[in-house]
N, C-alpha and C positions, 0 to 999 in steps of 0.2 A: 215536300213527302217522299218518303227515301223509295230509289230505284229497287227489283229484287233480288237478290242475288243470284248466282248461272246456279248455284248450289241446289236453289230454290225452283227455278225452269229444270230441269234435269228431270223428275222423276216427270212429270207430265210427258214431254218430249218424248223419254223412249217407250215409257207406255205405247200413244202414241205409232212410236215405228214399227214396236208390236204387234199394233194390232193390228197394222198396216201388210206385218205379211204373214198374219194368219188368215186373215181377210185374200190375199192374191194365191196363199197357198189352198186354201181352198175352193176354190174357181178354177182349180186344174180341171181336167174331166173324169180321172181317178187317183182324189187325192190319197190313198194307199199306195199307190205304186211309185217304183221310185225311176225317176228317171234316168236314162244310158247312156252318157256321151261318145256309145258306139256304134249307136241303131244307124247306119247307113253310114257308116267307113267298112276300110278291112280291116277285118280279124286281127288283136294282139300274133301277136310271132308266141308259137307254142313250146314251150320248153319244162318238157316231161321226164323225169328218168324212170326207169322199167319201174311197175309194179309186179313184183313174181316172174311170171315166164308168162303173162298176160302181153297180145302184141301189144306194142305202144305205137302210139302214131305223132308225124309231125304239121309243120306248117300244109307240105304239100294236100295230102290231103283232106285242106280245108276247105282247097282249089282247085278238087277234081268235079268239079261238073256236077256234084247230086247235091242238093237242097241235108240240110243233116243238125243234128242238136250237137252240143257240146255241153255235160254235166258237171256240178261242181260239188263232191258231192263226201262224207266222210262214214266213216265207219260208227262213231260218236254221237251223231245226227241224227236224233230221233225224229224230225220230218223229212231224211231223206229213207226214213224207213219209212213216212208216209204213200211217197211218193214211191216208190220202185216197181209198185204191181203197174204202174202208167207205165214205167219207162222200160217195162217188160211186156207189156201191150204194145206202146210201138215200133219197137223192134221187133216184134213179133208178127206186125202188121206190117216188117219191110223199111220203116225206116231203119238211119244209121246211126247209132248216137255212139260220140266217144265221150269215157271218162275219165275228170279229171277231180282225187283225190288226192283232198286239202289236207295240209296238216294230222296227219292218220299215221297209227301202229301199222308198219307191213305187214305184218302178223292177220294184223285186227279187219285191215281192208279184205285185204284175202277169204279171211272166213266171213263178213258180209258177204260177198258178193255166190258163197259158197251155200254161205244159207238160204240166202233168197233169190240166186239167181244175178247170172250176169246178165245186161240187158247190152253191153255194150261190144262193139266193132272191135272199142280195144280200148286200152286205159292206164295207164300212166301217171306218178305220184307230182302231183306238187307240196313238198316237207316242208318246205320253209316258208310258202303262200306266195312268193316271189313270181310265176302267174296269175293267181289270182289278183295280185294288185295289181299287174297290166294289162286286167281285162276288167275294172273294179269290182271287180267282187265283195260286195257287204260281209255276206257272209252265206255257212252251203243249208237249202241245197241253193242256188242258184244254174237255170237251165239258158242257154244262149242256142235261138237258129241262125242257121250259118247256109246265105243263099250258095251257089254251085263255084261262084264264084270268087269263096270267101268272104266276103261282108256281113255285117251283124243285123239283123233280120229289126232282133228280137230280141227280147231280155227279159227272163221271167226272176224274179227276187222273191225266195218260199220252194212250198213243195208243189207239185206238181197234181193238180185234184183233178178229179170230174171234169167242175167249175170252169175250172184253168184250161184243164185243154177243150173243151166243150168256144167257150169264148175268146180263148186267143192263144193258143199253139193252134192250134189246126187252121183256121180262118188265116194262120199266117202263114201255113205248112200250104195249103190250096195257095192263095196270093203267091205264091214263092215259087211252086211249082210250076205256074202259068208261064 
């Protein structure tokens, strides 16, 4: 009897491995949520350049003793427009939000804020996307909840909607405020 060749065994072994990966991925609490390696760790360095005449920010403000958000956004990003009213509501409610304009034209970014309003206490530009890489940003919008010590508590990939606010961000803010 002939021995099966390795080429004949490869497809079923590869299929079994792929099926196991899918099964494990589907067992996560929220399969749509992208994991963050930063949760529970100090926020990476802030490396932004000025955005027009808006106030800028640095590492020190992330460790100022208050809970805050860091929001990565761009004028060319349609979901950023969707989440913008929610950011304004949070800002109007007293939450400090720092904006990082990601790979954008400064004039268009400033026009975006002029058109929709500016929810940011301070903002800067990440034209090359280097800060976003350090923070593990997959794409915009992405928002991070940062505690008063500068520790990343939560990462939200995608736009902040009312559902995301109610189920994820507001509980994280309440927990951080304790």
